[in-house]
ZADOTI-694079 format. One record per atom (N, C-alpha, C, O): atom name; x, y, z. Coordinates in Angstrom, 2 decimals. Example, Ala and Ser with C-alpha at 12.3 -4.5 7.8 and 13.67 -1.06 7.14 Angstrom:
<atom atom="N" x="13.19" y="-5.69" z="7.80"/>
<atom atom="CA" x="12.30" y="-4.50" z="7.80"/>
<atom atom="C" x="13.20" y="-3.30" z="7.80"/>
<atom atom="O" x="14.24" y="-3.32" z="8.46"/>
<atom atom="N" x="12.85" y="-2.25" z="7.08"/>
<atom atom="CA" x="13.67" y="-1.06" z="7.14"/>
<atom atom="C" x="12.90" y="0.03" z="7.87"/>
<atom atom="O" x="13.41" y="1.14" z="8.04"/>
! end
This chain:
<atom atom="N" x="42.03" y="8.75" z="-11.00"/>
<atom atom="CA" x="42.60" y="9.82" z="-10.20"/>
<atom atom="C" x="41.60" y="10.97" z="-10.05"/>
<atom atom="O" x="41.47" y="11.54" z="-8.96"/>
<atom atom="N" x="40.89" y="11.31" z="-11.13"/>
<atom atom="CA" x="39.91" y="12.40" z="-11.06"/>
<atom atom="C" x="38.84" y="12.09" z="-10.03"/>
<atom atom="O" x="38.43" y="12.97" z="-9.27"/>
<atom atom="N" x="38.37" y="10.84" z="-10.00"/>
<atom atom="CA" x="37.29" y="10.51" z="-9.08"/>
<atom atom="C" x="37.75" y="10.62" z="-7.63"/>
<atom atom="O" x="36.99" y="11.06" z="-6.78"/>
<atom atom="N" x="38.97" y="10.23" z="-7.35"/>
<atom atom="CA" x="39.47" y="10.35" z="-5.98"/>
<atom atom="C" x="39.57" y="11.82" z="-5.56"/>
<atom atom="O" x="39.39" y="12.14" z="-4.39"/>
<atom atom="N" x="39.85" y="12.72" z="-6.51"/>
<atom atom="CA" x="39.85" y="14.15" z="-6.21"/>
<atom atom="C" x="38.44" y="14.63" z="-5.90"/>
<atom atom="O" x="38.24" y="15.47" z="-5.02"/>
<atom atom="N" x="37.45" y="14.10" z="-6.64"/>
<atom atom="CA" x="36.06" y="14.44" z="-6.35"/>
<atom atom="C" x="35.66" y="13.92" z="-4.97"/>
<atom atom="O" x="34.94" y="14.61" z="-4.24"/>
<atom atom="N" x="36.11" y="12.72" z="-4.61"/>
<atom atom="CA" x="35.79" y="12.18" z="-3.29"/>
<atom atom="C" x="36.40" y="13.04" z="-2.19"/>
<atom atom="O" x="35.78" y="13.24" z="-1.14"/>
<atom atom="N" x="37.59" y="13.54" z="-2.42"/>
<atom atom="CA" x="38.22" y="14.44" z="-1.44"/>
<atom atom="C" x="37.35" y="15.68" z="-1.26"/>
<atom atom="O" x="37.16" y="16.14" z="-0.13"/>
<atom atom="N" x="36.83" y="16.23" z="-2.35"/>
<atom atom="CA" x="35.96" y="17.39" z="-2.29"/>
<atom atom="C" x="34.70" y="17.06" z="-1.48"/>
<atom atom="O" x="34.24" y="17.88" z="-0.68"/>
<atom atom="N" x="34.14" y="15.88" z="-1.70"/>
<atom atom="CA" x="32.94" y="15.47" z="-0.96"/>
<atom atom="C" x="33.24" y="15.45" z="0.54"/>
<atom atom="O" x="32.44" y="15.93" z="1.34"/>
<atom atom="N" x="34.38" y="14.90" z="0.91"/>
<atom atom="CA" x="34.74" y="14.83" z="2.33"/>
<atom atom="C" x="34.93" y="16.22" z="2.93"/>
<atom atom="O" x="34.62" y="16.44" z="4.10"/>
<atom atom="N" x="35.43" y="17.15" z="2.14"/>
<atom atom="CA" x="35.67" y="18.51" z="2.63"/>
<atom atom="C" x="34.38" y="19.33" z="2.73"/>
<atom atom="O" x="34.27" y="20.18" z="3.61"/>
<atom atom="N" x="33.41" y="19.09" z="1.83"/>
<atom atom="CA" x="32.23" y="19.95" z="1.74"/>
<atom atom="C" x="30.97" y="19.37" z="2.37"/>
<atom atom="O" x="29.95" y="20.05" z="2.43"/>
<atom atom="N" x="31.02" y="18.13" z="2.83"/>
<atom atom="CA" x="29.82" y="17.51" z="3.38"/>
<atom atom="C" x="30.11" y="16.92" z="4.75"/>
<atom atom="O" x="31.23" y="16.99" z="5.26"/>
<atom atom="N" x="29.07" y="16.33" z="5.34"/>
<atom atom="CA" x="29.24" y="15.66" z="6.64"/>
<atom atom="C" x="29.45" y="14.16" z="6.48"/>
<atom atom="O" x="29.27" y="13.40" z="7.43"/>
<atom atom="N" x="29.83" y="13.72" z="5.27"/>
<atom atom="CA" x="30.13" y="12.30" z="5.09"/>
<atom atom="C" x="31.29" y="11.93" z="6.00"/>
<atom atom="O" x="32.28" y="12.66" z="6.08"/>
<atom atom="N" x="31.17" y="10.81" z="6.68"/>
<atom atom="CA" x="32.18" y="10.40" z="7.63"/>
<atom atom="C" x="33.32" y="9.63" z="6.99"/>
<atom atom="O" x="34.48" y="9.79" z="7.37"/>
<atom atom="N" x="32.98" y="8.77" z="6.00"/>
<atom atom="CA" x="34.01" y="7.90" z="5.43"/>
<atom atom="C" x="33.56" y="7.40" z="4.08"/>
<atom atom="O" x="32.37" y="7.18" z="3.84"/>
<atom atom="N" x="34.53" y="7.22" z="3.17"/>
<atom atom="CA" x="34.31" y="6.59" z="1.87"/>
<atom atom="C" x="35.28" y="5.42" z="1.78"/>
<atom atom="O" x="36.48" y="5.59" z="1.97"/>
<atom atom="N" x="34.74" y="4.22" z="1.49"/>
<atom atom="CA" x="35.59" y="3.04" z="1.38"/>
<atom atom="C" x="35.36" y="2.41" z="0.00"/>
<atom atom="O" x="34.24" y="2.02" z="-0.33"/>
<atom atom="N" x="36.42" y="2.31" z="-0.79"/>
<atom atom="CA" x="36.35" y="1.63" z="-2.08"/>
<atom atom="C" x="36.90" y="0.22" z="-1.89"/>
<atom atom="O" x="37.98" y="0.04" z="-1.33"/>
<atom atom="N" x="36.17" y="-0.77" z="-2.37"/>
<atom atom="CA" x="36.56" y="-2.18" z="-2.26"/>
<atom atom="C" x="36.60" y="-2.76" z="-3.66"/>
<atom atom="O" x="35.65" y="-2.60" z="-4.43"/>
<atom atom="N" x="37.70" y="-3.44" z="-3.99"/>
<atom atom="CA" x="37.87" y="-3.99" z="-5.32"/>
<atom atom="C" x="37.87" y="-5.51" z="-5.27"/>
<atom atom="O" x="38.55" y="-6.10" z="-4.44"/>
<atom atom="N" x="37.10" y="-6.14" z="-6.17"/>
<atom atom="CA" x="36.94" y="-7.59" z="-6.19"/>
<atom atom="C" x="38.17" y="-8.25" z="-6.82"/>
<atom atom="O" x="38.79" y="-7.70" z="-7.73"/>
<atom atom="N" x="38.51" y="-9.42" z="-6.30"/>
<atom atom="CA" x="39.55" y="-10.24" z="-6.90"/>
<atom atom="C" x="38.98" y="-11.64" z="-7.08"/>
<atom atom="O" x="37.97" y="-11.98" z="-6.47"/>
<atom atom="N" x="39.62" y="-12.44" z="-7.89"/>
<atom atom="CA" x="39.17" y="-13.82" z="-8.09"/>
<atom atom="C" x="39.88" y="-14.80" z="-7.18"/>
<atom atom="O" x="39.71" y="-16.01" z="-7.34"/>
<atom atom="N" x="40.67" y="-14.31" z="-6.22"/>
<atom atom="CA" x="41.48" y="-15.19" z="-5.38"/>
<atom atom="C" x="40.67" y="-16.23" z="-4.63"/>
<atom atom="O" x="41.09" y="-17.38" z="-4.53"/>
<atom atom="N" x="39.52" y="-15.85" z="-4.10"/>
<atom atom="CA" x="38.72" y="-16.80" z="-3.32"/>
<atom atom="C" x="37.79" y="-17.62" z="-4.20"/>
<atom atom="O" x="37.01" y="-18.44" z="-3.71"/>
<atom atom="N" x="37.87" y="-17.38" z="-5.52"/>
<atom atom="CA" x="36.99" y="-18.09" z="-6.46"/>
<atom atom="C" x="37.81" y="-18.98" z="-7.39"/>
<atom atom="O" x="37.39" y="-19.29" z="-8.51"/>
<atom atom="N" x="38.97" y="-19.39" z="-6.92"/>
<atom atom="CA" x="39.81" y="-20.26" z="-7.74"/>
<atom atom="C" x="40.31" y="-19.58" z="-9.01"/>
<atom atom="O" x="40.54" y="-20.23" z="-10.02"/>
<atom atom="N" x="40.47" y="-18.25" z="-8.95"/>
<atom atom="CA" x="40.96" y="-17.51" z="-10.09"/>
<atom atom="C" x="39.89" y="-17.12" z="-11.09"/>
<atom atom="O" x="40.19" y="-16.47" z="-12.10"/>
<atom atom="N" x="38.63" y="-17.50" z="-10.83"/>
<atom atom="CA" x="37.54" y="-17.12" z="-11.74"/>
<atom atom="C" x="37.30" y="-15.61" z="-11.67"/>
<atom atom="O" x="37.58" y="-14.96" z="-10.66"/>
<atom atom="N" x="36.78" y="-15.10" z="-12.74"/>
<atom atom="CA" x="36.45" y="-13.67" z="-12.81"/>
<atom atom="C" x="35.28" y="-13.38" z="-11.87"/>
<atom atom="O" x="34.24" y="-14.02" z="-11.98"/>
<atom atom="N" x="35.44" y="-12.42" z="-10.94"/>
<atom atom="CA" x="34.32" y="-12.09" z="-10.05"/>
<atom atom="C" x="33.18" y="-11.43" z="-10.83"/>
<atom atom="O" x="33.41" y="-10.86" z="-11.89"/>
<atom atom="N" x="31.96" y="-11.52" z="-10.31"/>
<atom atom="CA" x="30.80" y="-10.98" z="-11.03"/>
<atom atom="C" x="30.72" y="-9.44" z="-11.03"/>
<atom atom="O" x="29.86" y="-8.87" z="-11.69"/>
<atom atom="N" x="31.60" y="-8.79" z="-10.29"/>
<atom atom="CA" x="31.64" y="-7.32" z="-10.29"/>
<atom atom="C" x="33.07" y="-6.89" z="-10.02"/>
<atom atom="O" x="33.88" y="-7.68" z="-9.53"/>
<atom atom="N" x="33.38" y="-5.65" z="-10.35"/>
<atom atom="CA" x="34.75" y="-5.13" z="-10.18"/>
<atom atom="C" x="34.99" y="-4.56" z="-8.79"/>
<atom atom="O" x="36.09" y="-4.69" z="-8.24"/>
<atom atom="N" x="33.99" y="-3.95" z="-8.23"/>
<atom atom="CA" x="34.18" y="-3.33" z="-6.92"/>
<atom atom="C" x="32.93" y="-2.61" z="-6.48"/>
<atom atom="O" x="31.90" y="-2.61" z="-7.15"/>
<atom atom="N" x="33.04" y="-1.98" z="-5.32"/>
<atom atom="CA" x="31.92" y="-1.21" z="-4.79"/>
<atom atom="C" x="32.47" y="-0.11" z="-3.89"/>
<atom atom="O" x="33.63" y="-0.13" z="-3.49"/>
<atom atom="N" x="31.61" y="0.83" z="-3.59"/>
<atom atom="CA" x="31.98" y="1.92" z="-2.69"/>
<atom atom="C" x="30.96" y="1.98" z="-1.57"/>
<atom atom="O" x="29.75" y="1.89" z="-1.80"/>
<atom atom="N" x="31.46" y="2.14" z="-0.37"/>
<atom atom="CA" x="30.59" y="2.32" z="0.79"/>
<atom atom="C" x="30.72" y="3.76" z="1.26"/>
<atom atom="O" x="31.83" y="4.27" z="1.41"/>
<atom atom="N" x="29.60" y="4.41" z="1.49"/>
<atom atom="CA" x="29.57" y="5.77" z="1.99"/>
<atom atom="C" x="29.03" y="5.75" z="3.41"/>
<atom atom="O" x="27.97" y="5.17" z="3.66"/>
<atom atom="N" x="29.74" y="6.35" z="4.34"/>
<atom atom="CA" x="29.36" y="6.31" z="5.75"/>
<atom atom="C" x="28.92" y="7.69" z="6.22"/>
<atom atom="O" x="29.56" y="8.71" z="5.96"/>
<atom atom="N" x="27.80" y="7.70" z="6.93"/>
<atom atom="CA" x="27.24" y="8.92" z="7.49"/>
<atom atom="C" x="26.92" y="8.67" z="8.96"/>
<atom atom="O" x="26.68" y="7.54" z="9.37"/>
<atom atom="N" x="26.92" y="9.73" z="9.75"/>
<atom atom="CA" x="26.55" y="9.60" z="11.15"/>
<atom atom="C" x="25.04" y="9.59" z="11.34"/>
<atom atom="O" x="24.54" y="9.12" z="12.37"/>
<atom atom="N" x="24.29" y="10.11" z="10.34"/>
<atom atom="CA" x="22.84" y="10.13" z="10.48"/>
<atom atom="C" x="22.17" y="10.11" z="9.11"/>
<atom atom="O" x="22.79" y="10.42" z="8.09"/>
<atom atom="N" x="20.91" y="9.73" z="9.12"/>
<atom atom="CA" x="20.10" y="9.77" z="7.90"/>
<atom atom="C" x="20.01" y="11.20" z="7.39"/>
<atom atom="O" x="20.03" y="11.43" z="6.18"/>
<atom atom="N" x="19.90" y="12.16" z="8.29"/>
<atom atom="CA" x="19.81" y="13.56" z="7.88"/>
<atom atom="C" x="21.07" y="14.01" z="7.14"/>
<atom atom="O" x="20.97" y="14.75" z="6.15"/>
<atom atom="N" x="22.24" y="13.57" z="7.59"/>
<atom atom="CA" x="23.48" y="13.90" z="6.89"/>
<atom atom="C" x="23.47" y="13.30" z="5.48"/>
<atom atom="O" x="23.89" y="13.94" z="4.52"/>
<atom atom="N" x="22.98" y="12.07" z="5.37"/>
<atom atom="CA" x="22.91" y="11.42" z="4.06"/>
<atom atom="C" x="21.92" y="12.15" z="3.15"/>
<atom atom="O" x="22.23" y="12.42" z="1.99"/>
<atom atom="N" x="20.76" y="12.47" z="3.68"/>
<atom atom="CA" x="19.74" y="13.17" z="2.89"/>
<atom atom="C" x="20.27" y="14.52" z="2.40"/>
<atom atom="O" x="20.00" y="14.92" z="1.27"/>
<atom atom="N" x="21.01" y="15.22" z="3.25"/>
<atom atom="CA" x="21.55" y="16.52" z="2.87"/>
<atom atom="C" x="22.51" y="16.38" z="1.69"/>
<atom atom="O" x="22.48" y="17.19" z="0.76"/>
<atom atom="N" x="23.35" y="15.38" z="1.74"/>
<atom atom="CA" x="24.29" y="15.18" z="0.62"/>
<atom atom="C" x="23.52" y="14.87" z="-0.66"/>
<atom atom="O" x="23.80" y="15.47" z="-1.69"/>
<atom atom="N" x="22.57" y="13.95" z="-0.60"/>
<atom atom="CA" x="21.85" y="13.54" z="-1.81"/>
<atom atom="C" x="20.88" y="14.62" z="-2.31"/>
<atom atom="O" x="20.43" y="14.56" z="-3.45"/>
<atom atom="N" x="20.57" y="15.61" z="-1.48"/>
<atom atom="CA" x="19.74" y="16.73" z="-1.92"/>
<atom atom="C" x="20.58" y="17.84" z="-2.56"/>
<atom atom="O" x="20.04" y="18.80" z="-3.11"/>
<atom atom="N" x="21.90" y="17.72" z="-2.48"/>
<atom atom="CA" x="22.79" y="18.75" z="-3.01"/>
<atom atom="C" x="23.15" y="18.46" z="-4.46"/>
<atom atom="O" x="22.66" y="17.51" z="-5.06"/>
<atom atom="N" x="24.01" y="19.30" z="-5.02"/>
<atom atom="CA" x="24.48" y="19.12" z="-6.40"/>
<atom atom="C" x="25.55" y="18.04" z="-6.51"/>
<atom atom="O" x="25.90" y="17.64" z="-7.62"/>
<atom atom="N" x="26.08" y="17.58" z="-5.40"/>
<atom atom="CA" x="27.21" y="16.64" z="-5.41"/>
<atom atom="C" x="26.90" y="15.32" z="-6.12"/>
<atom atom="O" x="27.74" y="14.88" z="-6.90"/>
<atom atom="N" x="25.76" y="14.66" z="-5.89"/>
<atom atom="CA" x="25.51" y="13.41" z="-6.61"/>
<atom atom="C" x="25.59" y="13.57" z="-8.13"/>
<atom atom="O" x="26.09" y="12.68" z="-8.82"/>
<atom atom="N" x="25.11" y="14.68" z="-8.65"/>
<atom atom="CA" x="25.17" y="14.92" z="-10.09"/>
<atom atom="C" x="26.60" y="15.06" z="-10.58"/>
<atom atom="O" x="26.95" y="14.57" z="-11.65"/>
<atom atom="N" x="27.43" y="15.73" z="-9.79"/>
<atom atom="CA" x="28.84" y="15.89" z="-10.13"/>
<atom atom="C" x="29.52" y="14.53" z="-10.16"/>
<atom atom="O" x="30.27" y="14.22" z="-11.08"/>
<atom atom="N" x="29.26" y="13.71" z="-9.13"/>
<atom atom="CA" x="29.88" y="12.39" z="-9.04"/>
<atom atom="C" x="29.40" y="11.48" z="-10.18"/>
<atom atom="O" x="30.19" y="10.77" z="-10.79"/>
<atom atom="N" x="28.09" y="11.51" z="-10.45"/>
<atom atom="CA" x="27.52" y="10.66" z="-11.49"/>
<atom atom="C" x="28.14" y="10.96" z="-12.85"/>
<atom atom="O" x="28.39" y="10.04" z="-13.63"/>
<atom atom="N" x="28.37" y="12.21" z="-13.14"/>
<atom atom="CA" x="28.96" y="12.59" z="-14.43"/>
<atom atom="C" x="30.30" y="11.89" z="-14.62"/>
<atom atom="O" x="30.60" y="11.42" z="-15.72"/>
<atom atom="N" x="31.12" y="11.82" z="-13.58"/>
<atom atom="CA" x="32.40" y="11.13" z="-13.68"/>
<atom atom="C" x="32.22" y="9.62" z="-13.66"/>
<atom atom="O" x="32.94" y="8.90" z="-14.35"/>
<atom atom="N" x="31.26" y="9.12" z="-12.87"/>
<atom atom="CA" x="31.03" y="7.68" z="-12.76"/>
<atom atom="C" x="30.58" y="7.08" z="-14.09"/>
<atom atom="O" x="30.76" y="5.88" z="-14.32"/>
<atom atom="N" x="29.99" y="7.89" z="-14.97"/>
<atom atom="CA" x="29.58" y="7.39" z="-16.28"/>
<atom atom="C" x="30.77" y="6.82" z="-17.06"/>
<atom atom="O" x="30.58" y="6.04" z="-17.99"/>
<atom atom="N" x="31.99" y="7.20" z="-16.68"/>
<atom atom="CA" x="33.21" y="6.73" z="-17.35"/>
<atom atom="C" x="33.65" y="5.34" z="-16.90"/>
<atom atom="O" x="34.44" y="4.69" z="-17.59"/>
<atom atom="N" x="33.15" y="4.87" z="-15.76"/>
<atom atom="CA" x="33.67" y="3.59" z="-15.26"/>
<atom atom="C" x="32.69" y="2.74" z="-14.45"/>
<atom atom="O" x="33.06" y="1.67" z="-13.98"/>
<atom atom="N" x="31.46" y="3.19" z="-14.27"/>
<atom atom="CA" x="30.48" y="2.45" z="-13.47"/>
<atom atom="C" x="29.39" y="1.89" z="-14.38"/>
<atom atom="O" x="28.92" y="2.56" z="-15.29"/>
<atom atom="N" x="28.99" y="0.63" z="-14.10"/>
<atom atom="CA" x="27.86" y="0.03" z="-14.81"/>
<atom atom="C" x="26.58" y="0.61" z="-14.21"/>
<atom atom="O" x="26.12" y="0.17" z="-13.15"/>
<atom atom="N" x="26.03" y="1.60" z="-14.88"/>
<atom atom="CA" x="24.87" y="2.31" z="-14.34"/>
<atom atom="C" x="23.57" y="1.53" z="-14.49"/>
<atom atom="O" x="22.52" y="2.01" z="-14.07"/>
<atom atom="N" x="23.62" y="0.32" z="-15.08"/>
<atom atom="CA" x="22.41" y="-0.48" z="-15.18"/>
<atom atom="C" x="22.12" y="-1.22" z="-13.87"/>
<atom atom="O" x="21.03" y="-1.74" z="-13.67"/>
<atom atom="N" x="23.09" y="-1.26" z="-12.97"/>
<atom atom="CA" x="22.91" y="-1.89" z="-11.66"/>
<atom atom="C" x="22.25" y="-0.89" z="-10.71"/>
<atom atom="O" x="22.41" y="0.32" z="-10.88"/>
<atom atom="N" x="21.51" y="-1.37" z="-9.72"/>
<atom atom="CA" x="20.93" y="-0.43" z="-8.74"/>
<atom atom="C" x="22.06" y="0.35" z="-8.07"/>
<atom atom="O" x="22.99" y="-0.25" z="-7.53"/>
<atom atom="N" x="22.00" y="1.68" z="-8.08"/>
<atom atom="CA" x="23.12" y="2.47" z="-7.61"/>
<atom atom="C" x="23.27" y="2.56" z="-6.09"/>
<atom atom="O" x="24.38" y="2.73" z="-5.59"/>
<atom atom="N" x="22.17" y="2.45" z="-5.36"/>
<atom atom="CA" x="22.25" y="2.68" z="-3.93"/>
<atom atom="C" x="21.51" y="1.59" z="-3.17"/>
<atom atom="O" x="20.37" y="1.25" z="-3.49"/>
<atom atom="N" x="22.17" y="1.05" z="-2.20"/>
<atom atom="CA" x="21.54" y="0.13" z="-1.25"/>
<atom atom="C" x="21.86" y="0.69" z="0.13"/>
<atom atom="O" x="23.02" y="0.89" z="0.47"/>
<atom atom="N" x="20.83" y="0.92" z="0.92"/>
<atom atom="CA" x="21.05" y="1.49" z="2.25"/>
<atom atom="C" x="21.02" y="0.39" z="3.29"/>
<atom atom="O" x="20.15" y="-0.48" z="3.30"/>
<atom atom="N" x="22.01" y="0.46" z="4.17"/>
<atom atom="CA" x="22.07" y="-0.47" z="5.29"/>
<atom atom="C" x="22.46" y="0.32" z="6.53"/>
<atom atom="O" x="22.95" y="1.45" z="6.44"/>
<atom atom="N" x="22.24" y="-0.27" z="7.66"/>
<atom atom="CA" x="22.69" y="0.33" z="8.90"/>
<atom atom="C" x="23.48" y="-0.71" z="9.68"/>
<atom atom="O" x="23.12" y="-1.89" z="9.69"/>
<atom atom="N" x="24.52" y="-0.27" z="10.32"/>
<atom atom="CA" x="25.38" y="-1.15" z="11.12"/>
<atom atom="C" x="24.82" y="-1.15" z="12.53"/>
<atom atom="O" x="24.90" y="-0.15" z="13.24"/>
<atom atom="N" x="24.26" y="-2.26" z="12.94"/>
<atom atom="CA" x="23.61" y="-2.32" z="14.24"/>
<atom atom="C" x="24.47" y="-2.97" z="15.32"/>
<atom atom="O" x="24.44" y="-2.56" z="16.48"/>
<atom atom="N" x="25.24" y="-3.97" z="14.91"/>
<atom atom="CA" x="26.00" y="-4.70" z="15.91"/>
<atom atom="C" x="27.25" y="-5.26" z="15.25"/>
<atom atom="O" x="27.16" y="-5.97" z="14.25"/>
<atom atom="N" x="28.38" y="-4.95" z="15.79"/>
<atom atom="CA" x="29.64" y="-5.47" z="15.27"/>
<atom atom="C" x="30.03" y="-6.66" z="16.13"/>
<atom atom="O" x="30.23" y="-6.52" z="17.34"/>
<atom atom="N" x="30.15" y="-7.82" z="15.51"/>
<atom atom="CA" x="30.47" y="-9.04" z="16.24"/>
<atom atom="C" x="31.89" y="-9.00" z="16.79"/>
<atom atom="O" x="32.15" y="-9.49" z="17.89"/>
<atom atom="N" x="32.78" y="-8.42" z="16.06"/>
<atom atom="CA" x="34.16" y="-8.31" z="16.50"/>
<atom atom="C" x="34.92" y="-7.40" z="15.56"/>
<atom atom="O" x="34.65" y="-7.38" z="14.36"/>
<atom atom="N" x="35.85" y="-6.66" z="16.10"/>
<atom atom="CA" x="36.62" y="-5.77" z="15.27"/>
<atom atom="C" x="37.99" y="-5.57" z="15.91"/>
<atom atom="O" x="38.10" y="-5.39" z="17.12"/>
<atom atom="N" x="39.01" y="-5.60" z="15.08"/>
<atom atom="CA" x="40.36" y="-5.35" z="15.57"/>
<atom atom="C" x="40.85" y="-4.02" z="15.03"/>
<atom atom="O" x="40.50" y="-3.62" z="13.92"/>
<atom atom="N" x="41.62" y="-3.35" z="15.81"/>
<atom atom="CA" x="42.27" y="-2.14" z="15.32"/>
<atom atom="C" x="43.67" y="-2.51" z="14.87"/>
<atom atom="O" x="44.32" y="-3.36" z="15.48"/>
<atom atom="N" x="44.14" y="-1.88" z="13.79"/>
<atom atom="CA" x="45.48" y="-2.22" z="13.30"/>
<atom atom="C" x="46.57" y="-1.92" z="14.27"/>
<atom atom="O" x="47.74" y="-2.15" z="13.98"/>
! end
């Protein structure tokens, strides 16, 4: 709950467009334990918006809370760009 409050603060104080938390299940693996619990995707409209957030005090604030539930031995950030969406439905 605390981390979701921090994410709300990030959305209010930065130009981050969207935060998506995805949680792994074993359903597609025949009930086997997935190799990770989940991940978070951070969406920005530009590289400059992303750089501004990571140059601020916010990553340090988030990391302090993430120490309670994130495996920090894994690479923390992977950058990708969405170039072409093959198909998308709106709910």
